[in-house]
Backbone bond lengths (Angstrom), bond angles and torsions (degrees), N, CA, C in turn:
res aa  C-N    CA-C-N  psi(-1)  N-CA   C-N-CA  omega(-1)  CA-C   N-CA-C  phi
1 M - - - 1.470 - - 1.519 109.44 -
2 D 1.294 116.77 133.08 1.454 122.31 177.32 1.527 108.81 -77.74
3 P 1.358 118.50 114.99 1.469 119.58 -177.44 1.516 113.51 -65.53
4 A 1.337 117.13 -17.79 1.464 119.37 178.51 1.523 111.96 -75.67
5 V 1.336 117.40 -17.81 1.460 120.89 178.47 1.524 107.34 -89.89
6 W 1.311 115.49 111.31 1.461 119.35 -174.64 1.521 110.77 -144.10
7 P 1.339 117.72 132.09 1.470 125.07 -7.97 1.519 111.26 -67.96
8 P 1.328 118.37 163.83 1.474 120.67 -178.88 1.519 111.13 -57.55
9 A 1.311 115.29 147.84 1.468 119.86 178.62 1.523 109.98 -57.64
10 G 1.317 115.91 131.25 1.457 121.23 178.97 1.515 114.20 87.62
11 A 1.336 118.04 -1.62 1.465 120.17 179.35 1.516 110.23 -70.71
12 E 1.317 116.70 140.19 1.457 122.03 -178.41 1.524 110.07 -103.89
13 P 1.331 118.20 123.03 1.469 120.24 -179.14 1.515 111.73 -66.93
14 V 1.342 114.24 146.27 1.463 122.13 178.26 1.522 107.36 -120.90
15 A 1.322 117.10 133.48 1.465 120.56 179.69 1.522 110.18 -68.91
16 V 1.336 115.62 131.19 1.465 120.21 178.54 1.531 111.76 -108.67
17 D 1.319 117.19 0.71 1.469 120.11 179.42 1.525 110.03 -58.55
18 G 1.313 115.74 132.32 1.458 120.36 176.81 1.508 115.45 80.32
19 V 1.357 117.49 5.47 1.459 118.76 -176.19 1.521 111.78 -63.64
20 Y 1.337 117.79 -36.71 1.470 119.17 -177.91 1.525 111.54 -75.77
21 E 1.314 117.11 -27.20 1.457 119.15 172.50 1.526 110.22 -66.95
22 R 1.356 116.72 -38.25 1.461 119.78 178.12 1.522 110.49 -68.12
23 F 1.325 117.01 -38.89 1.466 119.88 176.22 1.528 110.32 -59.74
24 A 1.339 116.02 -45.57 1.465 120.07 -177.42 1.526 110.77 -62.77
25 A 1.326 116.95 -39.06 1.454 119.92 179.19 1.519 111.94 -64.44
26 A 1.350 116.30 -27.40 1.460 121.03 178.59 1.526 112.40 -89.74
27 G 1.343 116.53 1.70 1.458 119.68 177.80 1.507 115.28 101.91
28 F 1.337 118.64 -4.22 1.455 122.42 178.96 1.528 108.41 -99.08
29 V 1.327 116.73 97.84 1.465 121.32 -176.07 1.527 108.20 -103.33
30 Y 1.328 116.74 119.81 1.465 122.43 -177.80 1.521 110.11 -110.41
31 G 1.333 115.80 136.49 1.451 121.19 175.60 1.518 111.08 -74.01
32 P 1.345 117.50 172.76 1.471 121.18 -175.47 1.525 113.65 -56.92
33 A 1.331 118.59 -37.01 1.463 120.67 -177.61 1.517 112.05 -65.88
34 F 1.341 116.81 -22.37 1.461 121.40 -175.77 1.525 112.76 -102.91
35 Q 1.321 117.43 10.30 1.458 120.68 179.83 1.523 110.37 -104.45
36 G 1.347 115.73 53.97 1.458 120.17 -172.44 1.511 116.18 -99.03
37 L 1.339 118.86 -0.78 1.468 120.36 179.20 1.525 109.59 -67.14
38 T 1.339 116.89 125.23 1.468 120.14 -174.41 1.520 114.24 -116.99
39 A 1.340 118.49 -24.71 1.470 119.84 -177.08 1.522 109.82 -158.33
40 V 1.332 115.98 148.30 1.466 122.49 179.39 1.522 108.46 -141.81
41 W 1.342 115.65 142.58 1.459 122.05 174.35 1.527 108.82 -133.71
42 R 1.319 115.84 151.11 1.458 121.73 168.51 1.531 107.92 -101.59
43 H 1.339 115.22 135.02 1.463 120.29 177.60 1.520 106.90 -135.54
44 G 1.328 115.69 91.45 1.455 119.17 -171.10 1.521 108.90 66.43
45 T 1.332 115.64 -127.60 1.470 119.60 176.43 1.520 112.16 -88.96
46 D 1.324 116.48 -5.36 1.463 120.44 -179.33 1.528 110.82 -83.74
47 I 1.325 113.99 158.16 1.452 121.77 171.17 1.527 108.13 -118.62
48 C 1.322 116.85 131.68 1.464 122.49 174.52 1.521 107.82 -114.59
49 A 1.320 116.06 144.10 1.464 118.67 -174.70 1.524 110.33 -150.67
50 E 1.328 114.43 159.75 1.455 122.75 173.62 1.523 109.03 -127.38
51 A 1.322 116.32 144.80 1.466 121.73 174.46 1.516 108.38 -144.37
52 R 1.326 114.80 151.87 1.461 120.73 -178.60 1.524 108.69 -143.31
53 L 1.340 115.82 139.17 1.451 119.36 174.73 1.523 110.40 -66.62
54 P 1.334 117.89 142.04 1.469 119.13 171.83 1.527 110.26 -58.72
55 G 1.324 116.51 154.79 1.462 121.00 -175.00 1.503 114.35 -53.38
56 E 1.334 118.04 -40.87 1.459 119.72 -177.30 1.518 112.61 -71.43
57 Q 1.349 117.59 -17.58 1.462 121.10 179.10 1.532 112.63 -92.80
58 Q 1.305 118.18 -17.27 1.459 120.91 -173.33 1.524 113.75 -61.69
59 P 1.364 120.14 -36.70 1.469 117.89 178.16 1.524 113.47 -61.09
60 D 1.341 118.38 -19.77 1.464 121.39 -179.28 1.515 112.93 -87.96
61 A 1.335 118.33 -4.63 1.461 120.37 -174.89 1.526 111.80 -58.69
62 G 1.341 116.67 -37.78 1.459 120.33 -177.77 1.514 114.28 -69.48
63 R 1.336 118.08 -11.11 1.456 120.89 179.66 1.523 112.18 -78.79
64 Y 1.335 117.15 -10.32 1.454 121.28 -173.37 1.523 110.54 -124.74
65 G 1.336 115.04 152.65 1.450 117.97 167.07 1.521 109.22 -60.79
66 L 1.341 115.47 -49.05 1.459 122.40 173.96 1.521 106.75 -144.28
67 H 1.326 116.48 116.84 1.463 120.76 -174.06 1.532 109.96 -56.06
68 P 1.342 118.50 125.84 1.472 120.32 -175.10 1.525 113.47 -61.05
69 A 1.333 118.36 -36.21 1.466 119.64 179.12 1.524 110.81 -68.29
70 L 1.330 117.09 -34.23 1.462 120.67 179.30 1.525 110.49 -70.60
71 L 1.326 117.03 -43.44 1.463 120.32 177.83 1.525 110.42 -62.39
72 D 1.319 116.36 -44.47 1.459 119.58 179.72 1.525 110.54 -61.91
73 S 1.329 116.61 -41.39 1.462 120.34 -178.08 1.522 112.01 -62.12
74 V 1.327 117.35 -45.49 1.460 118.60 -177.23 1.528 110.73 -70.05
75 L 1.341 117.08 -27.39 1.465 119.96 176.64 1.527 112.37 -73.89
76 H 1.317 118.00 -12.26 1.461 119.69 175.48 1.525 111.37 -63.55
77 S 1.332 116.82 -16.26 1.466 119.89 176.25 1.519 111.82 -66.69
78 L 1.333 118.53 -10.10 1.460 121.29 172.07 1.521 110.99 -54.33
79 A 1.317 116.54 -29.35 1.464 120.55 -178.48 1.524 112.41 -63.76
80 F 1.343 117.28 -17.32 1.457 120.41 -177.95 1.527 112.15 -103.31
81 G 1.318 115.95 4.78 1.456 118.87 179.09 1.497 111.35 -128.90
82 V 1.325 117.43 -88.89 1.457 122.27 -177.18 1.514 111.30 -59.50
83 L 1.329 117.13 -32.04 1.459 119.61 -174.24 1.509 114.46 -80.86
84 D 1.316 118.02 -14.63 1.461 119.51 -175.30 1.529 111.68 -60.92
85 D 1.327 115.49 146.89 1.468 122.90 177.74 1.513 112.18 57.20
86 S 1.330 117.11 32.98 1.459 121.32 178.87 1.513 108.99 -132.08
87 E 1.336 116.47 137.87 1.457 120.30 179.05 1.522 111.89 -86.38
88 Q 1.329 117.14 -3.70 1.451 120.02 179.02 1.526 109.49 -111.64
89 G 1.315 115.41 162.28 1.453 120.03 176.08 1.518 110.08 -98.67
90 W 1.329 114.91 171.71 1.459 120.70 178.23 1.521 108.27 -132.60
91 L 1.323 116.62 139.95 1.455 122.31 177.62 1.520 110.15 -120.20
92 P 1.343 118.77 141.17 1.472 120.36 174.89 1.522 110.11 -55.58
93 F 1.335 115.98 133.89 1.461 119.65 -173.26 1.525 112.42 -127.87
94 T 1.322 118.38 -57.14 1.469 121.28 -175.14 1.522 109.87 -129.00
95 W 1.340 115.34 126.19 1.463 121.52 178.12 1.527 109.35 -104.34
96 T 1.348 116.10 140.06 1.467 121.32 177.49 1.524 109.04 -136.95
97 G 1.322 116.26 139.12 1.467 120.57 176.37 1.506 113.54 64.72
98 V 1.327 117.11 43.21 1.466 121.62 -177.98 1.522 110.00 -84.67
99 R 1.323 116.12 134.55 1.462 121.43 175.37 1.530 109.28 -134.82
100 L 1.324 115.47 137.09 1.474 121.97 175.11 1.513 107.64 -106.64
101 H 1.322 116.82 116.90 1.463 121.62 -174.62 1.527 112.59 -97.26
102 A 1.324 117.81 -23.83 1.462 121.78 -178.81 1.520 108.09 -152.60
103 V 1.330 116.63 158.55 1.465 120.80 -176.42 1.528 109.94 -122.81
104 G 1.335 114.45 160.18 1.463 120.35 171.07 1.507 116.27 81.99
105 A 1.327 119.12 15.05 1.468 120.25 -178.62 1.525 110.54 -68.29
106 S 1.330 115.94 142.06 1.465 120.91 174.95 1.526 111.80 -110.63
107 A 1.341 116.69 -5.62 1.459 122.24 175.83 1.524 108.02 -146.52
108 L 1.340 116.47 147.47 1.465 120.79 -174.88 1.519 111.07 -135.86
109 R 1.343 113.76 153.01 1.451 122.49 164.60 1.534 107.20 -116.67
110 L 1.307 116.65 139.98 1.461 121.35 -177.74 1.518 110.18 -128.16
111 R 1.331 115.31 134.37 1.471 120.79 167.19 1.518 106.76 -116.70
112 M 1.325 116.34 124.09 1.462 123.10 -173.86 1.524 108.54 -119.65
113 T 1.335 116.23 121.60 1.458 121.74 -177.21 1.520 109.69 -114.94
114 P 1.323 118.83 117.48 1.465 119.68 178.11 1.529 111.05 -62.32
115 T 1.331 116.65 134.72 1.466 121.98 176.17 1.522 111.37 -116.34
116 A 1.311 117.04 -12.32 1.458 123.78 176.37 1.521 106.61 -164.41
117 R 1.345 116.48 175.61 1.460 118.10 -179.94 1.515 111.73 -60.88
118 N 1.334 117.20 -30.36 1.464 120.29 -176.30 1.524 111.70 -122.51
119 A 1.339 118.36 27.40 1.465 120.31 -178.75 1.528 110.12 -148.63
120 V 1.341 114.85 148.92 1.461 121.53 178.94 1.520 109.00 -139.93
121 A 1.332 115.45 157.03 1.465 122.44 168.97 1.518 107.63 -104.60
122 L 1.340 116.40 144.96 1.456 120.90 -173.03 1.530 111.01 -124.23
123 T 1.328 115.40 137.35 1.465 122.25 169.36 1.523 107.04 -126.51
124 V 1.331 117.00 122.15 1.464 122.18 -174.68 1.523 108.65 -120.88
125 T 1.326 116.59 129.72 1.464 122.00 177.68 1.522 109.55 -128.37
126 D 1.341 115.31 171.77 1.461 119.29 171.91 1.527 108.52 -88.37
127 P 1.338 119.68 179.14 1.473 120.54 -176.93 1.521 114.88 -63.96
128 T 1.344 118.48 -12.42 1.468 120.40 176.40 1.518 112.18 -94.61
129 G 1.330 117.44 -3.70 1.462 120.95 -179.28 1.509 114.65 94.92
130 R 1.327 117.65 1.42 1.460 119.71 178.77 1.526 110.26 -76.95
131 P 1.349 117.88 139.25 1.469 120.71 -176.74 1.526 111.88 -61.25
132 V 1.321 115.92 137.60 1.461 123.28 174.58 1.522 110.58 -115.44
133 A 1.330 117.30 -46.60 1.461 120.47 -179.41 1.517 109.25 -158.87
134 S 1.331 115.49 162.81 1.457 120.46 175.91 1.522 108.51 -152.82
135 A 1.316 115.83 155.63 1.467 121.57 176.65 1.518 107.82 -142.27
136 R 1.317 115.34 127.11 1.461 119.15 178.69 1.517 111.19 -65.52
137 S 1.342 116.34 -33.67 1.463 119.37 179.59 1.522 110.21 -155.49
138 L 1.310 116.04 134.95 1.457 123.39 168.52 1.518 106.76 -122.49
139 V 1.335 115.98 110.69 1.458 121.20 178.70 1.521 108.34 -87.80
140 L 1.325 116.09 135.60 1.452 122.68 -176.83 1.517 110.24 -105.98
141 R 1.319 115.28 147.22 1.461 120.79 -178.58 1.526 108.93 -113.50
142 P 1.335 117.79 131.23 1.475 119.50 -178.42 1.520 111.60 -72.60
143 V 1.318 115.18 146.07 1.462 121.30 175.55 1.526 107.50 -146.64
144 T 1.326 116.89 135.58 1.455 120.81 -178.91 1.520 110.15 -89.07
145 P 1.335 117.63 152.72 1.469 119.91 176.52 1.520 112.92 -55.82
146 D 1.345 117.89 -34.62 1.464 120.16 179.64 1.519 111.61 -61.44
147 R 1.332 116.61 -40.80 1.470 119.43 179.69 1.520 111.10 -68.55
148 V 1.333 116.64 -36.99 1.462 119.56 178.58 1.520 110.15 -65.76
149 H 1.327 117.44 -45.14 1.463 121.23 179.64 1.530 110.41 -62.38
150 A 1.335 117.22 -41.47 1.463 120.62 -179.54 1.519 111.00 -63.12
151 A 1.327 117.01 -41.40 1.461 120.35 179.40 1.523 111.12 -67.95
152 A 1.343 116.91 -36.31 1.467 120.64 -177.15 1.519 112.05 -71.59
153 T 1.338 116.67 -29.06 1.461 119.58 -175.74 1.516 112.89 -98.13
154 R 1.327 118.34 -4.38 1.453 120.31 179.49 1.528 109.16 -70.30
155 P 1.343 118.76 132.34 1.470 120.28 178.09 1.528 111.30 -58.87
156 H 1.322 115.02 137.30 1.461 119.00 -179.43 1.515 112.05 -60.75
157 A 1.324 117.30 -27.25 1.459 119.45 -179.36 1.523 111.29 -62.35
158 D 1.343 116.81 -23.98 1.457 119.64 178.03 1.518 111.99 -75.73
159 L 1.339 116.53 -16.08 1.459 120.04 -177.07 1.517 112.96 -99.08
160 F 1.335 117.64 -32.53 1.463 120.68 -172.91 1.525 110.13 -127.61
161 R 1.304 116.00 125.25 1.453 121.74 173.98 1.524 108.17 -139.18
162 L 1.327 116.26 143.11 1.457 121.51 176.22 1.521 108.62 -104.83
163 T 1.312 116.28 119.65 1.463 121.15 177.89 1.521 109.11 -130.01
164 W 1.345 115.27 155.36 1.461 121.83 179.36 1.533 108.55 -126.55
165 P 1.319 117.89 74.48 1.469 119.41 -179.06 1.531 110.82 -71.06
166 A 1.349 114.58 140.97 1.467 120.01 176.98 1.521 109.62 -79.85
167 L 1.324 116.55 134.12 1.452 120.49 177.25 1.517 109.50 -74.37
168 P 1.316 118.17 130.47 1.474 119.59 -178.89 1.518 111.67 -65.36
169 G 1.344 114.58 137.42 1.459 119.47 176.25 1.505 115.26 76.40
170 T 1.335 118.19 11.68 1.465 120.51 -179.59 1.523 109.38 -90.52
171 P 1.340 118.36 118.19 1.463 119.71 -179.26 1.519 110.83 -71.13
172 P 1.321 118.28 152.12 1.469 120.41 177.56 1.521 110.29 -66.14
173 P 1.315 118.23 151.35 1.473 120.48 178.95 1.514 109.90 -64.66
174 P 1.327 117.07 142.85 1.466 119.68 -179.73 1.518 111.52 -66.18
175 S 1.324 115.67 143.63 1.461 119.46 175.75 1.517 109.32 -76.28
176 V 1.318 116.38 143.04 1.461 122.24 -177.71 1.519 108.65 -114.53
177 P 1.343 118.14 117.00 1.465 119.65 176.79 1.518 110.79 -55.44
178 A 1.328 115.61 139.45 1.461 119.55 -175.56 1.507 112.45 -57.19
179 R 1.339 116.88 -38.64 1.454 119.58 -175.72 1.522 112.73 -73.95
180 S 1.385 116.78 -8.26 1.461 118.24 177.07 1.522 111.42 -87.16
181 V 1.352 116.52 3.81 1.456 121.40 179.44 1.525 108.59 -105.00
182 A 1.320 115.70 130.54 1.462 120.88 174.35 1.516 108.48 -113.85
183 V 1.336 116.63 131.59 1.455 122.35 -179.37 1.516 108.66 -108.51
184 L 1.344 116.49 125.64 1.461 121.48 174.35 1.520 107.28 -98.44
185 A 1.323 116.47 110.99 1.461 121.65 -177.80 1.514 108.84 -134.60
186 P 1.326 117.67 80.57 1.468 120.12 -177.26 1.515 112.33 -55.09
187 G 1.329 115.87 120.99 1.456 121.50 176.43 1.513 113.49 72.64
188 R 1.359 118.68 7.29 1.459 119.62 -176.05 1.525 111.40 -130.58
189 A 1.326 117.37 18.08 1.461 119.60 179.90 1.519 109.60 -58.19
190 T 1.313 116.10 128.96 1.456 119.74 -175.59 1.506 110.05 -150.08
191 A 1.304 115.91 150.39 1.459 120.51 179.76 1.520 111.54 -64.83
192 A 1.345 116.94 -18.95 1.455 119.59 -179.73 1.519 111.66 -63.99
193 L 1.356 117.00 -19.86 1.453 120.62 -179.21 1.525 112.46 -89.05
194 T 1.313 117.66 -8.47 1.450 119.70 178.58 1.524 108.54 -72.30
195 P 1.413 118.29 153.95 1.456 126.13 18.22 1.520 114.65 -87.37
196 A 1.347 120.54 6.79 1.450 119.27 175.23 1.520 110.24 -65.30
197 A 1.349 115.83 150.36 1.466 120.03 176.25 1.521 108.62 -73.77
198 V 1.330 118.14 126.42 1.458 123.50 -175.71 1.514 109.27 -109.80
199 H 1.325 116.43 131.80 1.466 121.55 177.88 1.521 108.01 -134.39
200 T 1.325 115.04 140.30 1.462 119.31 -179.48 1.517 112.55 -84.29
201 T 1.352 117.84 -19.18 1.457 121.09 178.79 1.525 109.09 -141.71
202 L 1.318 115.32 160.91 1.459 120.53 175.57 1.520 110.24 -65.26
203 A 1.339 117.54 -33.45 1.467 120.85 177.90 1.523 110.74 -64.04
204 S 1.322 117.31 -37.27 1.460 121.04 177.62 1.522 110.92 -63.97
205 L 1.331 117.14 -40.64 1.467 120.70 177.08 1.514 110.53 -63.84
206 R 1.337 116.91 -42.93 1.460 120.60 -179.20 1.523 110.95 -64.07
207 A 1.345 116.67 -40.72 1.464 120.25 179.55 1.530 110.65 -64.75
208 S 1.339 116.81 -36.70 1.463 120.31 179.29 1.518 111.13 -64.56
209 I 1.339 116.48 -41.22 1.470 120.10 178.40 1.517 110.53 -66.97
210 D 1.351 116.46 -40.78 1.475 119.93 178.74 1.519 111.42 -62.89
211 A 1.349 116.15 -27.96 1.471 119.86 -178.96 1.529 112.09 -83.22
212 G 1.356 117.57 0.39 1.450 119.53 176.20 1.509 115.39 114.54
213 A 1.333 119.19 -5.10 1.459 120.60 178.52 1.525 109.56 -69.53
214 P 1.341 118.03 144.93 1.476 119.29 179.76 1.520 111.32 -65.38
215 S 1.331 116.01 146.31 1.469 120.33 176.68 1.521 108.71 -68.13
216 P 1.331 117.88 134.25 1.473 120.01 -177.84 1.529 111.44 -71.42
217 T 1.335 115.71 149.21 1.452 121.00 173.17 1.518 110.91 -75.82
218 W 1.360 115.09 -36.88 1.459 121.52 179.88 1.510 108.73 -129.41
219 W 1.332 115.54 142.35 1.455 119.15 176.06 1.525 109.34 -159.05
């Protein structure tokens, strides 16, 4: 297939209106940055799709090899291929043979070829047909709407907690006498740093030790 010919000859357009509302009803709620799918076609068993970053996200495209919101958006076309006639959803799970051919794209074209019931091969180009990325296989993992809803409604406190467990058998850190600390603060020697010994230069510290002051433990 000539990548410059787009959409491919004989491809049948598929309406994408309302696709994000259908996703939300199934528990997959996407924010504005991730709602970039703009067009889908069927070409035999293949799915072809286009996605574009929203205008406010486009200046960030150059920060990434491939902008994650743009990649996610074009993969939403899975709903028109592998997902059809299924009461369950599918999530990207395992990638194999991934190659990045170009960076900084703000719009993509995707050709997706099923290789198994739960796997597809991907060819991704920019709007001129130049290669951007490819994957020999993307394996998809099934997920039911009930599991998605349960995860979305679970309180975040159940997922994240900060704890500071003490390691068994760990001795406390040794205390360091204040006068065993030497502070090197060029041009900033101040009484506020006492009772530590304060020196403006390393030579000053060395002279103090030569004059009989104890060598500091920390400096």
